LOLUMDO-901916 format. One record per residue: residue number from 1; z negated, x negated, y negated of N, C-alpha, C, O in turn; residue in one letter. Coordinates in Angstrom, 1 decimal, padded with zeros to 4 digits. Example, Ala and Ser with C-alpha at 12.3 -4.5 7.8 and 13.67 -1.06 7.14 Angstrom:
BEGIN
 num    n.Z    n.X    n.Y   ca.Z   ca.X   ca.Y    c.Z    c.X    c.Y    o.Z    o.X    o.Y residu
   1 -007.8 -013.2  005.7 -007.8 -012.3  004.5 -007.8 -013.2  003.3 -008.5 -014.2  003.3      A
   2 -007.1 -012.8  002.2 -007.1 -013.7  001.1 -007.9 -012.9  000.0 -008.0 -013.4 -001.1      S
This chain:
BEGIN
 num    n.Z    n.X    n.Y   ca.Z   ca.X   ca.Y    c.Z    c.X    c.Y    o.Z    o.X    o.Y residu
   1  049.0 -053.5 -034.5  048.5 -054.8 -034.0  048.3 -055.7 -035.2  049.1 -055.7 -036.1      M
   2  047.2 -056.4 -035.1  046.9 -057.4 -036.1  047.4 -058.8 -035.7  047.2 -059.2 -034.6      I
   3  048.1 -059.4 -036.6  048.7 -060.7 -036.3  047.7 -061.8 -036.7  047.3 -061.8 -037.9      K
   4  047.4 -062.7 -035.8  046.4 -063.8 -036.1  047.0 -065.1 -036.0  048.0 -065.4 -035.3      L
   5  046.5 -066.0 -036.8  046.9 -067.5 -036.8  045.6 -068.2 -036.5  044.6 -068.0 -037.1      Q
   6  045.6 -069.1 -035.5  044.5 -069.9 -035.1  044.9 -071.4 -035.3  045.8 -071.9 -034.8      L
   7  044.1 -072.1 -036.2  044.3 -073.5 -036.4  043.5 -074.3 -035.4  042.3 -074.1 -035.3      L
   8  044.1 -075.1 -034.6  043.5 -075.8 -033.5  042.7 -077.0 -034.1  043.2 -077.7 -035.0      L
   9  041.6 -077.3 -033.5  040.7 -078.4 -033.9  041.4 -079.8 -033.7  041.3 -080.6 -034.6      R
  10  042.0 -080.0 -032.6  042.5 -081.3 -032.2  044.0 -081.2 -032.2  044.6 -080.7 -031.2      D
  11  044.7 -081.7 -033.3  046.1 -081.6 -033.4  046.9 -082.5 -032.4  048.0 -082.4 -032.2      R
  12  046.1 -083.5 -031.9  046.8 -084.4 -030.9  046.3 -084.1 -029.5  046.1 -085.0 -028.7      A
  13  046.1 -082.9 -029.3  045.5 -082.4 -028.0  046.5 -082.5 -026.8  047.7 -082.7 -027.0      R
  14  045.9 -082.4 -025.7  046.7 -082.4 -024.5  047.2 -081.0 -024.2  046.4 -080.1 -024.0      D
  15  048.5 -080.8 -024.2  049.1 -079.4 -024.0  048.7 -078.8 -022.6  048.9 -077.6 -022.4      R
  16  048.3 -079.6 -021.7  047.9 -079.1 -020.4  046.6 -078.2 -020.5  046.3 -077.5 -019.6      S
  17  045.9 -078.3 -021.7  044.8 -077.4 -021.9  045.2 -076.0 -022.3  044.3 -075.1 -022.3      D
  18  046.5 -075.8 -022.6  046.9 -074.5 -023.1  046.6 -073.3 -022.2  046.1 -072.3 -022.7      D
  19  046.8 -073.4 -020.9  046.4 -072.2 -020.1  045.0 -071.8 -020.1  044.7 -070.6 -020.2      P
  20  044.1 -072.8 -020.2  042.6 -072.5 -020.3  042.3 -071.8 -021.6  041.5 -070.9 -021.7      A
  21  042.8 -072.4 -022.7  042.6 -071.8 -024.0  043.2 -070.5 -024.1  042.6 -069.5 -024.7      L
  22  044.4 -070.3 -023.6  045.0 -068.9 -023.7  044.2 -067.9 -022.9  044.1 -066.8 -023.3      C
  23  043.7 -068.3 -021.8  042.8 -067.4 -021.0  041.6 -067.0 -021.8  041.2 -065.9 -021.7      A
  24  041.0 -067.9 -022.5  039.8 -067.6 -023.4  040.2 -066.6 -024.4  039.5 -065.6 -024.7      L
  25  041.4 -066.8 -025.1  041.8 -065.9 -026.1  042.1 -064.5 -025.5  041.7 -063.5 -026.1      L
  26  042.7 -064.5 -024.4  043.0 -063.2 -023.7  041.7 -062.5 -023.4  041.6 -061.3 -023.4      E
  27  040.7 -063.2 -023.0  039.4 -062.6 -022.7  038.8 -062.0 -023.9  037.9 -061.1 -023.8      A
  28  039.1 -062.4 -025.1  038.7 -061.8 -026.3  039.6 -060.7 -026.8  039.4 -060.2 -027.9      H
  29  040.6 -060.4 -026.0  041.5 -059.3 -026.4  042.7 -059.8 -027.3  043.4 -058.9 -027.9      G
  30  042.9 -061.1 -027.4  044.0 -061.6 -028.1  045.2 -061.9 -027.2  045.0 -062.6 -026.2      M
  31  046.4 -061.4 -027.6  047.6 -061.7 -026.8  048.3 -062.9 -027.5  048.8 -062.7 -028.6      H
  32  048.4 -064.0 -026.8  049.1 -065.2 -027.4  050.6 -064.9 -027.5  051.2 -064.5 -026.5      V
  33  051.2 -065.1 -028.7  052.6 -064.9 -028.9  053.4 -066.2 -029.1  054.6 -066.2 -028.9      T
  34  052.7 -067.3 -029.5  053.3 -068.6 -029.6  052.2 -069.6 -029.6  051.1 -069.4 -030.1      A
  35  052.6 -070.8 -029.1  051.6 -071.9 -028.9  052.3 -073.2 -029.4  053.2 -073.6 -028.8      C
  36  051.7 -073.8 -030.4  052.3 -075.0 -030.9  051.3 -076.2 -030.8  050.2 -076.0 -030.2      G
  37  051.6 -077.3 -031.4  050.7 -078.5 -031.3  049.5 -078.3 -032.2  048.4 -078.8 -031.9      M
  38  049.6 -077.6 -033.3  048.5 -077.4 -034.3  048.0 -076.0 -034.4  046.9 -075.8 -034.9      A
  39  048.8 -075.0 -034.0  048.4 -073.6 -034.2  048.7 -072.8 -033.0  049.6 -073.2 -032.1      T
  40  048.1 -071.7 -032.9  048.4 -070.6 -031.9  048.6 -069.3 -032.7  047.8 -069.0 -033.6      I
  41  049.6 -068.6 -032.4  049.8 -067.2 -033.0  049.4 -066.2 -031.9  049.7 -066.4 -030.7      S
  42  048.7 -065.2 -032.3  048.3 -064.2 -031.4  048.2 -062.8 -032.1  048.4 -062.8 -033.3      A
  43  048.1 -061.8 -031.3  047.9 -060.5 -031.9  046.9 -059.7 -031.1  046.7 -060.0 -029.9      E
  44  046.3 -058.7 -031.7  045.3 -057.9 -031.1  045.3 -056.5 -031.8  045.8 -056.4 -032.9      T
  45  044.7 -055.6 -031.2  044.6 -054.2 -031.8  043.6 -054.3 -032.9  042.7 -055.1 -033.0      S
  46  043.7 -053.3 -033.9  042.8 -053.3 -035.0  041.4 -053.0 -034.4  040.4 -053.7 -034.9      L
  47  041.2 -052.2 -033.4  039.9 -051.9 -032.8  039.3 -053.1 -032.2  038.1 -053.4 -032.4      A
  48  040.1 -053.9 -031.5  039.6 -055.1 -030.8  039.3 -056.2 -031.9  038.3 -056.9 -031.8      Q
  49  040.1 -056.3 -032.9  039.8 -057.2 -034.0  038.5 -056.9 -034.7  037.7 -057.8 -035.0      A
  50  038.3 -055.6 -035.0  037.1 -055.2 -035.7  035.9 -055.4 -034.7  034.8 -055.7 -035.2      E
  51  036.0 -055.2 -033.5  035.0 -055.5 -032.5  034.6 -056.9 -032.5  033.4 -057.3 -032.4      N
  52  035.6 -057.8 -032.6  035.4 -059.2 -032.5  034.9 -059.9 -033.8  034.1 -060.7 -033.8      L
  53  035.5 -059.4 -034.9  035.3 -060.1 -036.2  034.6 -059.2 -037.2  034.2 -059.8 -038.3      F
  54  034.4 -057.9 -037.0  033.9 -057.0 -038.0  035.0 -056.4 -038.8  036.1 -056.5 -038.4      G
  55  034.7 -055.7 -039.9  035.7 -055.1 -040.7  036.9 -056.0 -041.1  036.6 -057.2 -041.5      P
  56  038.1 -055.5 -041.0  039.3 -056.3 -041.3  039.9 -055.8 -042.6  040.5 -054.8 -042.6      I
  57  039.7 -056.6 -043.7  040.2 -056.2 -045.0  041.6 -056.6 -045.2  042.1 -057.5 -044.5      P
  58  042.3 -056.0 -046.2  043.6 -056.4 -046.7  044.6 -056.6 -045.6  045.3 -057.6 -045.5      N
  59  044.8 -055.6 -044.8  045.9 -055.7 -043.8  046.8 -054.5 -044.0  046.4 -053.4 -044.2      V
  60  048.1 -054.9 -043.9  049.2 -053.8 -044.0  050.2 -054.1 -043.0  050.8 -055.2 -042.9      R
  61  050.4 -053.2 -042.1  051.4 -053.3 -041.0  051.1 -054.5 -040.1  052.0 -055.2 -039.6      S
  62  049.8 -054.8 -040.0  049.3 -055.9 -039.1  049.3 -057.3 -039.7  048.8 -058.2 -039.1      G
  63  049.7 -057.4 -041.0  049.8 -058.7 -041.6  048.8 -058.7 -042.8  048.4 -057.6 -043.3      F
  64  048.4 -059.8 -043.3  047.6 -059.9 -044.5  048.4 -059.4 -045.7  049.5 -059.9 -045.9      A
  65  047.8 -058.5 -046.4  048.5 -057.9 -047.5  048.2 -058.6 -048.8  048.9 -058.5 -049.8      S
  66  047.1 -059.3 -048.9  046.7 -060.0 -050.1  046.1 -061.4 -049.6  044.9 -061.6 -049.4      D
  67  047.1 -062.3 -049.5  046.7 -063.6 -048.9  045.6 -064.3 -049.6  044.7 -064.9 -048.8      I
  68  045.5 -064.4 -050.9  044.4 -065.2 -051.5  043.0 -064.6 -051.2  042.0 -065.4 -051.2      P
  69  042.9 -063.3 -051.0  041.6 -062.7 -050.7  041.3 -062.4 -049.3  040.3 -061.8 -049.0      S
  70  042.2 -062.8 -048.4  042.0 -062.6 -047.0  041.0 -063.6 -046.5  041.3 -064.8 -046.5      T
  71  039.9 -063.2 -046.0  038.9 -064.2 -045.5  039.2 -064.8 -044.2  040.0 -064.3 -043.4      P
  72  038.5 -066.0 -044.0  038.5 -066.6 -042.7  037.7 -065.7 -041.8  036.7 -065.1 -042.2      E
  73  038.2 -065.6 -040.5  037.5 -064.7 -039.6  036.5 -065.6 -038.8  036.8 -066.8 -038.6      L
  74  035.4 -065.0 -038.3  034.4 -065.8 -037.5  035.1 -066.2 -036.2  035.8 -065.5 -035.6      A
  75  034.8 -067.5 -035.9  035.3 -068.0 -034.6  034.2 -067.8 -033.5  033.1 -068.2 -033.7      I
  76  034.6 -067.1 -032.5  033.6 -066.9 -031.4  033.1 -068.2 -030.8  033.8 -069.2 -030.8      P
  77  031.9 -068.2 -030.4  031.2 -069.5 -030.0  032.0 -070.3 -029.0  032.0 -071.5 -029.0      A
  78  032.5 -069.5 -028.0  033.2 -070.2 -026.9  034.6 -070.7 -027.2  035.3 -071.4 -026.4      D
  79  035.0 -070.5 -028.5  036.3 -071.0 -029.0  036.1 -072.1 -030.0  037.1 -072.8 -030.4      L
  80  034.9 -072.4 -030.4  034.7 -073.3 -031.5  035.0 -074.7 -031.1  035.3 -075.6 -032.0      Q
  81  035.0 -075.1 -029.9  035.4 -076.4 -029.5  036.9 -076.7 -029.7  037.3 -077.8 -029.8      H
  82  037.7 -075.6 -029.7  039.1 -075.8 -029.8  039.8 -075.2 -031.1  040.8 -075.7 -031.4      A
  83  039.1 -074.3 -031.7  039.7 -073.6 -032.9  038.8 -073.9 -034.1  037.6 -073.8 -034.1      V
  84  039.5 -074.3 -035.2  038.8 -074.6 -036.5  038.9 -073.5 -037.5  038.2 -073.5 -038.5      S
  85  039.9 -072.6 -037.4  040.1 -071.6 -038.4  040.9 -070.4 -037.7  041.9 -070.6 -036.9      L
  86  040.5 -069.2 -038.0  041.3 -068.0 -037.6  041.5 -067.2 -038.9  040.5 -066.9 -039.6      I
  87  042.7 -066.8 -039.1  043.1 -066.0 -040.3  044.1 -064.9 -039.8  044.7 -065.0 -038.7      T
  88  044.3 -063.9 -040.7  045.3 -062.9 -040.4  046.6 -063.5 -041.0  046.6 -064.0 -042.1      I
  89  047.6 -063.4 -040.2  048.9 -064.0 -040.6  049.5 -063.3 -041.8  049.4 -062.0 -041.9      A
  90  050.1 -064.0 -042.7  050.9 -063.4 -043.8  052.2 -062.9 -043.3  052.7 -063.5 -042.3      P
  91  052.8 -062.0 -044.0  054.2 -061.6 -043.6  055.1 -062.6 -044.3  055.1 -062.7 -045.5      R
  92  055.9 -063.2 -043.5  056.9 -064.2 -044.1  058.2 -063.4 -044.4  058.7 -062.7 -043.5      H
  93  058.7 -063.7 -045.5  060.0 -063.0 -045.9  060.9 -064.0 -046.7  060.4 -064.8 -047.4      A
  94  062.1 -063.8 -046.5  063.1 -064.6 -047.3  063.3 -063.9 -048.6  063.2 -062.7 -048.7      T
  95  063.7 -064.7 -049.6  064.0 -064.0 -050.9  065.0 -062.9 -050.7  066.1 -063.0 -050.1      P
  96  064.7 -061.8 -051.3  065.6 -060.6 -051.3  065.3 -059.7 -050.1  065.9 -058.6 -050.0      G
  97  064.5 -060.2 -049.1  064.2 -059.3 -048.0  063.0 -058.4 -048.3  062.0 -058.9 -048.8      Q
  98  063.1 -057.1 -048.0  061.9 -056.3 -048.3  060.7 -056.6 -047.4  060.9 -057.0 -046.3      P
  99  059.5 -056.5 -048.0  058.3 -056.8 -047.3  057.6 -055.6 -046.8  056.6 -055.7 -046.1      T
């Protein structure tokens, strides 16, 4: 699974919009894993990600393997009103933890 981060356009948004936005994401094959005030975390299969965004570079175990060269992914037209950026999530690790 590819881990995605979506930066929301309106950080002061009404949280009651979450179900409609999550439904749009699900329609694109993204499974929402967390929903915050400014971001949404989601995951999707590699095949679905490539179908939606094109080739997915620099991914290891579902996370961005080279964060500086991981490109922004294209935002589907029906999400542009709510989403300003989609990227592949980096793997977060604490010092001393294997990546």
